[in-house]
Residue, then its C-alpha position, 0 to 999 in steps of 0.5 A: x486476442x487483445x479483446x479477450x486478454x485477461x490481467x493480473x492484478x498481482x504483486x511483485x512476490x506472484x511477478x510469474x502469474x503473468x506468464x501463463x495467464x497474462x497479456x497473450x496468455x496460453x502459448x507454450x512458451x509461456x507456460x513452460x517459463x511459469x513451471x521452469x525449475x530454479x535453473x537458467x532458461x535463456x533457451x526459451x523465446x524471451x517474453x516481455x511483459x508490462x508491469x505498472x506501479x506508482x511504488x518502485x522509488x520505495x521499493x527499488x532494490x527489491x523490483x531491480x531483482x525481481x526483475x533481474x530474476x525473471x530474465x535470468x531464469x525465465x527469460x523475461x523482461x519487465x517493460x515498467x512503467x512507474x507513474x507518479x502516485x497522484x496520476x495512478x488511478x486516472x491512467x489506471x482507468x484510462x488504460x481499462x477503458x481502452x482495454x489496454x491494462x497492462x500484464x502487471x499492476x499494483x492496486x492498493x486492494x481489491x474489494x469483495x464486490x470488485x471495487x479498487x477504493x483506492x483507485x476508484x476503478x470496478x474490475x469484472x471477473x473476466x477481466x482478470x486472471x485467477x491465481x488460485x492454483x500458482x505453486x507460490x500461493x502456498x506461501x502465503x498465510x491460508x488465512x489471508x489467501x481466503x481473505x483475498x479470495x472472499x469476492x463475488x467471483x470466489x476468486x483469487x485476484x491479487x496477494x500483497x507484495x508486503x505488510x506496512x506498519x503505521x506508527x510514529x518514529x521519534x528523536x530520542x535525544x529531544x526526549x531525554x533533552x525535556x526529560x518526556x516519558x514516551x506517551x501509551x495513548x493519544x491523550x498521553x501523545x498530545x499532551x506531549x505535543x503541548x510541552x514540546x511547543x511550550x520547550x520550542x520544539x516542532x512537535x509534529x514534522x508533518x510530510x503532507x506534500x506527499x498526500x498519501x500521508x494525510x491518511x496516517x493520523x485518521x488510521x491510527x486515531x481510528x484504532x484509538x478511537x474505534x478499535x479499542x471499543x471494539x475489535x471486530x468493528x471492522x468485520x461489522x462495517x464490512x459485512x453491513x451488520x454495523x454502519x457508520x452512522x451508528x458509531x458517528x461520535x467516534x468516527x467524528x473525533x477520528x475525522x477531526x484529530x488532524x484539523x484540530x492538530x493544525x489548530x493547535x500548532x502541532x505540526x511543523x509550519x511547512x507542513x503543506x512543502x514538505x515530503x517524506x524525506x525531509x520530515x524524517x531527516x527534521x526528526x533525525x536532526x532533533x528539528x522535530x520530535x515526531x514524525x507519522x510514518x509508515x515502516x518504510x521510513x526505518 
């Protein structure tokens, strides 16, 4: 059975998908569990599903609630493996090569050609389960489901677990004490950073010890320098009607922003030794004015 099984790149919202389509799928007990009513099904034979993730620390309460819900309602036990972010892609590759993927695993996304860019991993249509027929898919926006099915197989292999917002958190008191107004664009933002430096205030608490945070400023810069010129530009890049060479000057700006800010001294001194928790504390206590973050910092 192990050689023919399919795995599910799913999310917490659709965790039950593996009951029918995941590891060892197809048994009557598992099929009943996936369509079980809201009440407990403790009389059913217990099923254990392996789940691999990297973000348990960011979603502890919701993950624990999901695991408990599966056990209480469907007698499904989740065997979770939470890996450090920088080890996740390597472990996923190793498990795929050994034909030993877990029943459920997290992914940053699956492209049209079924390539997972963040994990640097290519999968084939017959290695994953199609989630299209799950009733819970109806809970998602039809446009989102259509977008996720826009791949060479025309199937729904994953759905998002959450929506994250990239942006800047700031200390209101620092702004008030220094007579500053909120910036409305990236140029006003850098002008404020210069003023904060003059006032002996660290402009940005950069949490680059957590390597994933290094992508936040380029993301924001892409929005400022590229998306503001053409809101459809990402779609054009994806379908090949536009190339990065066509917008190379703007892309160069985007990629140089972070290094330019390092040279200008906008970041806290120990930015490579500062993680997201310390950076948030720095802003909260007024030791820094800004922190570039995701919404999880709120």
